N, C-alpha and C positions, 0 to 999 in steps of 0.2 A: 888421737890415733885413729878413731873411727871415721872422722871427717876426711882424713888423708886417704883412708882405705876407700871411701865412697868416691872421692875424686879420681883415684886411680882406676876404679871400676868404670866410671863414666868415660875417661880417656880411652880405656881399652875398648869399650863399646863403640865409640866414635871411630877408633882406628879400624875396628872390624867392619863398620858400615862403609868407610871410605875404601877399604880393601875390596869389599864386595861390589861397591859401585864401579871401581876401576876394572875389576876382573869380569864383570857381567858381560854376557854375550849380547844382551839387548842394548842397543845404542841409547845412551842417556846423557842429559846435561841438566845441571842446576842453573836456573835462570832467576835473576833478581827482579824486583818489582818494576824496573825500567826496561825489562826485556833483554838485558845483556847476560851472556853466558858467564857464570861464576866458575863452573867446573864442568868438564866433559870427560867421558871415559874413552878408553881406547877403541871400543867398538864403534862409537860415533865418529872418531877420527878416521878409522878405516873405511867406514861407510861413505864419508865425504872426501876421502883421499888426502888427508892431512894429519898432522900430529894433533893429539888431543889438546895439548897446552896452547896450540896456535889458535884454538877456537875461543879461548878466554877473551872476554870483553867484546866479542862480536854480537851483533843483534841476532837473537835466536830465530826471529821471524824470517830473516833473510836466508838463513841456512836451509829452511824447509819450505820456503815460499808461502808463508802464512798470510802475506798481504796481497795475494793474487786476487781475492774477491772480498767485497765489503762485509759479507756475513761472517766469513771465517775470521777476518781481522777483528771484527767487533767482538766475537765470542772469545778470541784469544785475549784481548785487552780486558775483558770482564773477569777472566780468571786471574790475570796479573793484579787486578785491583781488589781481589778478594770478593767480588760480587757474584761469582759463579764457581761452583765446586769442581767442575770437571768439564773438559772439552776434548772432543776427538774428531779427527777428519782424515781423509785419504788424500795423499799427494803423489804425483808422479815426479820422481827425482832423477837426476843424471848421475850415473855412477862414474868414478874416475876412469874406468876402462872404456867408457863411451856408450855402454848400454844403458837403457832406461830401466828403472825399477819402480815398483809401486810400494809405497810406505804408508803404514797406519800411524799417524801422529797423535799422541795423547799428551795432554797438558793437565796436571793436577797439583794442588797445593802440597807443599812439604809441611808435615805436622809441626806445630809450635814454631813456625817460621813465616817470614813474609816473602819467602821464595817459593818457586814452583819447580816441579820436576817435569822435564820434557823427555819423553821416550819415543823412540822410532822403531817400529817393527817392520821388517821386510816381508811383505805379503805378496810378492811377485808370483810365487808358485800357486798360491791360492787364487789370485786373479787369473792366472793362465788357465787353471782348472775351470774356473767359473766361465771364462771365455769359451773354452772348448765345449762345456755343457750347453752354454747359450747357443753356440753354433749348431750343435746337434738339435736343439729345440727349435731353432729358427730356420732350418734348412731341410729340404725334402730329401730323403735317403735314396730315392730312385734316380733323380735328375741332378742332385747336388745344388739345385737352385734354391734361392730363398723361398720359404713357404708362405702360406696365407698370413700367418701371424706377423712375420717380419715385413711382408708387403704392406699390410695396413699400418704398421708402426712407421715405416718409411714414408708412406703416403701422407699420414697425418703430419709428420714433421715437414715434409715437402710443401704441403698446403699452407702451413703456418709461416714457413720461411718465404714462400712465394707471395703470400698476402702482404707480409711486411715489406717485401721488395716492391710490390705494386703500389703501396702507399708512398714509399720513398720516391718512386718514379714520378708520382703526381706532384710531390713537393719539389723535386728537381725541375720538372718542366715548368712549374708555375713561379718559382722563386729564384732560380739560379741562372747565372749566365752560362753560355756554351762552355767557356773555359772551366767554370766551377763544376759543371756537370761532368765534363771529361775527367776531372780530377778524381772522380769516384771510381774510375775504371769502368769496365764494361758492365759490371753488375749483373742482375738477373732480369728476366722479362716480366716477372709477375704472373706468368701463365703456367699451365700444366696440361699435359696430354696423356692419354691412355689408349693402348690397343689391347682389347680384351678378346681373346680368341678361344675357340673350341674346335677340336679336331672332328671332322665329319666322318662318321662311320667307324670311330675307334672301337666301339663296343663289339662290332662284328669281328675285328681283329682279335680282341681278347677271347671272344666266344669260340672262334674257329682255330686259332693258333695257340691259345693259352696265354696265361699272364706273364710268363717268362719273356715271350716274344713281345708282348704288349709293353712290358717295362723297358725292354731294349729300344722299342720304337719311341717311347716317351723320352728316354735319355738322348736319342739321336735328334729328336725334334728340339729338345732343349738346347743342344749344341748349335743347331742352325739358327734358332732364335737369338741366342747370345751373339753369334757372329753378325747377324743383321743389326742388332742393337749397337754393337761395337763399331760397325762400319757406317753408321748413320752420318751422312755428309754434313748434317746441320750441327752436329755435336761439337762444342768448343773444347770440352775436357772430359775424358772418360766416357764410358758407355752408360746406357740406360739400365735401370733395374729390370731384370727379367725374373719372373717368379712363376712357380707352379702353384695355382690356387686350390688344386684338388682334381682328382680324376684326370680328364684330358683338357682341363681348362688352364690357360696360361695368361699372363698379363705382362705388358711392357710399359713401364712407367717412364714418362719423359718429363723431367723437371726442366723448368725454364724453357718451355717449348716456344717456337718462333711463329706458330700459326698452324692452320689446318693443313697447309701444303706439306709441312714436315711430317705430320702424322700420316697423311695419305701416302706419301712416298715410302714411309717406313712400312705401312701395312701392305703396300704392293710388293715391296721387296720380300716380305715374309711369305706372301702367297707364292711368289716365284721360287723362293728357296724350298718351300715345302712341296712344290710340284715335282721336284726332282726325286726319282725313286730312291728308296732306302734299301741297302743290302744288309740284311741282318741274319747271321748264322745260316747262310745259304738260301735265305728267303728274300725275294725281291718284292718290296711292298711300295705301293703308291698311296698317298694320303693327301687330303685337302683340308682346308680350314675355313671357318667363317669367322670374321673379325668385326667387332664393334669398335668404332673409333670415336673418341671424344676429345675435344681440345677447347679450352676456355680459360678465361681469366680466373685466377685463384681466389680473388677477393669474393667472399660470400659463398664460396663452394665448400661443401663438406665432403668427407670421405664417403659417407653413405650416399649423398646425392650424386657424386661422381660415379660410384659403382652402379647405382640404379640406372643412370643414363647409359653407362656402358653395357649393362645387361640388357636393357631395352634395345639398344642398337645391335647387339649381337643377335637377339631374337629376330630383328628385321632382316639381318643378313641371311639367316637360315631360312626365314619365310620367303625371301626373294629368290631362293634357289641354291643357297650354300656356295662354297668355294668362291667367296667374294668378300670384300670389305664394304662396310656401310658407315657413312658419317652421320653422327647424331644430328637430327633435324628437330629444332624446337617446335615447329609448327606441327609436324607429324606426331611428336610426343604429346603436344597439347590435345590433339585429336584422340590419341590413345587414352590420355587421362580422362577426357570427357566421356569416352566410351566406357571406361571402367566405372566412372561415377554414375552413368546411366544404368549400367548393368547392375550395380549394387542397390539401386533405388527403384528398379522397374517393378519388381513384384509388389512391394509395398504401395507403389503408386496406383496400382489397380484397386487396392483396398481403400486407398484414400480418395478415390474418385477424381484423379488428376487427368483422366482422359475424356475426350469429347469427340463427337462426330460432326463432320461437315459432309455435304452431299453435292455431287456434280451431276447435272442433268444429262440424260441419254435421250437425244432428240431424234425423232423420225425425220429422215431426209426428205421424204415425200410430202409430208404435211406440216413440218416445222413445229409439231407439238412435242411436249415432254412425255415420253413413254415410260421412263423409269429414271432411277438415280443410282449412282454408285456411292456407297458409304465409305468415307475416307477418315481414318482415325487420326486424331491429333493429341499430342501429349502437352498439356499445359504445365510445363515443368517450373517449379518455383525459382530455380536458379538460372536456367537456360532459356526461359520463355517458351513460346509455342513451337513445338518440334513436329516436322512432317514425318510420315511413316518411314521414309528411307533412313532416318536417323536412329530408329530404335527397333524396327521390326526384325531386322537381321539378328540383333542381340537377343530379342525375345525368342526367336527360333533356336538360337544356340543354347540358351539356358532352360528352355522348356516353358517359360512363362507365356509363350504365345498361346498355349492351350487355354489358360484362364483369361487372357486378354481377348482372344478370339471369341470365346463364349460370351464375354461382356459385349463385344461389338455386335455379335449376331443378335443377342437379346435386345439391345438398344435400337438397332436398325429395324428389326421386325416390329417392335413396339411403335416406332415412329411411323413406319409405313401404314400400320393399322390405324394410327391416329389420323393420318391424312385421309384415309379411306372413310373414316367416320365423319370427319369435318367436311368432306366434299362428296356426299353420297351420290349426287347426280352426275359427277364427272367420272371419266374412265380412271380406275384406280392405277396408281403407279406401282411398278414392281421395284424392289430394292435389290441391288447387287452387292454382295459382300465377299471380300477376298478371304480365301482360306489357304493356310499354309499346309504343306505336306505333313508336317509334324502333327498338326491337328488331326489328320486322318489316322496316323499311326498311334499317337499317344493318348487319344481319347475315343470315346464312342460317339463319333460325329453324328451318326444316324440318330442315335437316341437323343443327343443334345438338340438337334434340329427339330425332331418330332416334339420334344418337350417344350421347346421355345415357341413353336408354331401353335401348340395347344394352349400355352400360357397366354400368348398375345392375341390369339384369334386371327392371325394373318393366314389367308388361304395359301397353300403350298405353291400355287402357280405364280404368286406375286413375290416369291423369293428366288433369287438367282445367286448361285455360288460360283465364284471365279477362282480357278486354279491356273498356275502358269503352265505353259505348253510342255516344258520339260517334266513337270510333275505328273501331268495327265498322261502324256505319251508313254511314260515309263511305268504306268500303273499296271499292277498285276496282283493277284492274291487279294489280301484284305482291302487295299485302297480301291481296287476295281469293284469289289463286292459292295463297298460302301457307296461308291458313285452310282452303281446300278440301283441300290436300294433307295437312294435319294431321288433318282430319276423316276423310279416306280411310284414314289410318294407324290410326284407331281412337281418337285423342285427342279428348276432349270439349272443345267450345268454349262458353264462358259469356259472356254480356253482363253486365258489372258495372254497378251503379247504374242499372238500367233505369228509364226514366221521367223522367230528368233532362236528356236530350239531344234528339236528333232525334225519337225515338219514331215512326219511319217504319214503320208496321205492314205496309204493302204490300211494302217492301223486305225486311222481316224474313223472309218466307217463302222468299226466294232465297238466304239466307245459310246456310252450313254450321254452324248454331248448334244446340246441344242443351239449353242451360240458360239461363233468365232469372233474374237476381238482382235482385229488386225493391229499389229505393232505400229507405233507412230512413225517408224523409219520408212515404211511404205508411203505413208501419207505425206511426209515431208518432201518426197520427190515430186509432189504435185505443186509445191509452193511457188516455184519460179515459172509463172505461166508463159513468160516470153521465151524461156529456154527450157521448156518441159522435156523431160526424158520419156520418150514413148515406151521404153521398156518397163518403167515403173507402172504405167497405166495398164499395160498388157498383163503384167503379173497380178495386179490387184483385180483386174477384170476376170482373169482365169480363176483366181481363188474364190471370188464371189460366185461365179457360175458353178464351180465345183461344190461349194457349200450349199447353194440352193438345190442342186440335184440330190444332195444328201439329206435334204430337209432341214438344213440349218439356216439360221439368220446370221447376218454379219454386221458387226459394229466397228467403225473406223475410229481409232484413237488419235488424239493430237490434231484435231481439225482446228485450224487457226485462221483461215482466210475463206472468203466467200467463193473464190475460185476453186479451192480444194473441195468445198461442199458441192459446188455445181458439178464437178467432174465425178465425184463419188456418187452423186444422185444419178448421173447419166449412165454409169456402168452398173447400177442396180444395188448399190450398198444400202442396207436397211436403216441403220441408225448411225449417228455421229456423236462424238464426245470431244470437247476441247474448249479452249478459251474463246473461240468464235461465238459460242453460245453462252458460256458462263464458266467462271472458275468454281471451285468448290465453295458452297455457301451454307449458311445456317438453315435449319428447318423452316423457319418462318418465311425466308426468301423463296424456298421451294414451293411453299403453300401458295404464294402469289402467282407462281408460274403454272399451276395446275389448270388445265383447260385452255391455257393461253396459246395463241399461235404467233406471238410476237417474236419467237425465236426463228421463224422462217427466214431464210436468206436466199 
C-alpha cells in the first residue's frame, strides 16, 4: 500500500513539473545528449513563431544559432557531454513579426538526467536601455557628436582593421592574379587620415558673450563639420566620424583614406565652411579654425602616435598664423623631436662638460696680423655629434640655461686668452670676443660675473670684448643700458654684432657705450662678384665705416671669403676682417701658432 502511495506521489510531482514547464513564461526546452529537443514549452514556440510540439526532434543549436562561432559551439557541446556544468551566451534572434530581439541563452544539466535544460530570456529592453546609456556616455551633450571616449574606441578599431587590410593588400598584390584580386571586391586601402582642428579665438566668444552663445556656436560648427564629412567626394560609403574631443577641439576620422589629397581637400572644405558667418540668437559671429592634417598607412601606427602627430601639426598651423591647415611633415617633426631632446639635456650637458670652444681669428686688414679671436661654443653631443651654436643657443635662451652656459663660455674664453698672453709674453696680446645674449643681461648680474671672472683669470679688461646683437643693444634701456655702461667703464669693449640687420638707429648709436661695430655679412657678400660689383654696396659700407670712425668706433667686417673682398674693405678703411678667407673656427693650439704671424695678410 505504501509503495503504491509513493509511486502516486512521484507521478503527481512529475505532472506538476510538466505543468509548470508548459505554463512558464520563460521560453524553455529539454534537450537530449545529442542536442535534439525532447520537449518545448509554449513560450518557446511563441518566441520562435511555431507550435511547441513542432520543435520536438529539432536541433536546439539551430533554433538559437549556437553554432555561429567556434567558442560558443564548443562550450555548448561540453555541457551536453556532462563536462561543463553551465553555459550562458547572448544571441540576436529574428522574431516572427520581423523585428530583431536580444536573447540570453542558458544551458544547464537537468538533475539526475542525461538531458539539459535550454532557457531563453528576452533581454531586448535591457539591451536597449544599455544602448541608450552607452549613447549618452559616448556622445557630447552640446553638439550630439561622438565624444573623446567613442572617438578613441573607433580609432583603435579602425587602425586594427586597416592594418589587417594593409597586410591583405600585400598578399593580394604578391600572390594573386588580377582576376583573383578583383574577386575580393574593392576592400579597404589600409590607410587612415585625421583632421584635428581647434577654433581660433573661441575663448573670446565665451568670455564676451557667455557660455550659452558659445555652446550654440559649437553646435553650429559641429553641424557644418558633419556636412563637410558627409559630402567628401572621395567617400565610397557613408560619412566620416566627426567627434568633439573637448573644449573647442574637433576631429574628423577618415577610414580607408586614399591619400593626402583627400585629407587636404577635406580640410580646405572645412575652412571654407567655417569662414561663413554664424547667425546665433541675433548675434552674427565669424570664426576660423586651425587644422592639423595627418594621413598615413595604418600598419605600425598607434592611436597615441597618430594623435601626437595631429597635435603637433595643429600646433604648426597655429604657429604659422592660424586660419589654415597644415600637413604633417616627418622632416619637420624630426627637427622638433631633436629640439625637444636637446632642450631636455641642455642643462645637464653644461654640468657634464659636453661643451667646448673654438676660436675664429679677427685679422687686421692693414697688417694681416691676428688682433683677436671670437669664441664660438660647440656642443659635443653624445647622440647628435658636434653641434654649432645655431642648433642650441636659441633653446638655451628660451629655457634660461643660457645664463649658466654663457658664464661657462665667458670663464673658459678669458682663461684661454690669459694663457695665450702668458705663453707669448713678447707678442701683442690677443683680445677675446664673447657673445652675450640679452637674457644674460636681464637674468644675471652680468657686471658682477664679468668682474669676478676677470679677477679670477687675471685677464686685463681691455682684452675682453662682449658682442650683443644690434636689436638687443639698440633697444637697451634701464638695467641693460646701466650694465653696458658699467662694463664699458670697467674697460671691457662692447661690440654690436650683425650691424645693419636690425634697428640701425644711428642717432641712438652715439649715446651707447659701444666701441666696435661688426658689419653683417650681407654687406660683404655684395663685394663677392668683382666683375659685376654693386657700387651701392660699397657706398653703404664706406659710409658706415666713416660714420663709425667719426664716432670713435672701430669696424669689423664679417664673412670675408675672398681676397677681392678684403682688398676693397681695406681700401675703404675697414679695420678688421673675419671669415673663411683667413681661417675657420679652430682649436686653441692653432690660434697659438698664429700669434705674431703675418701669414694671414692677403
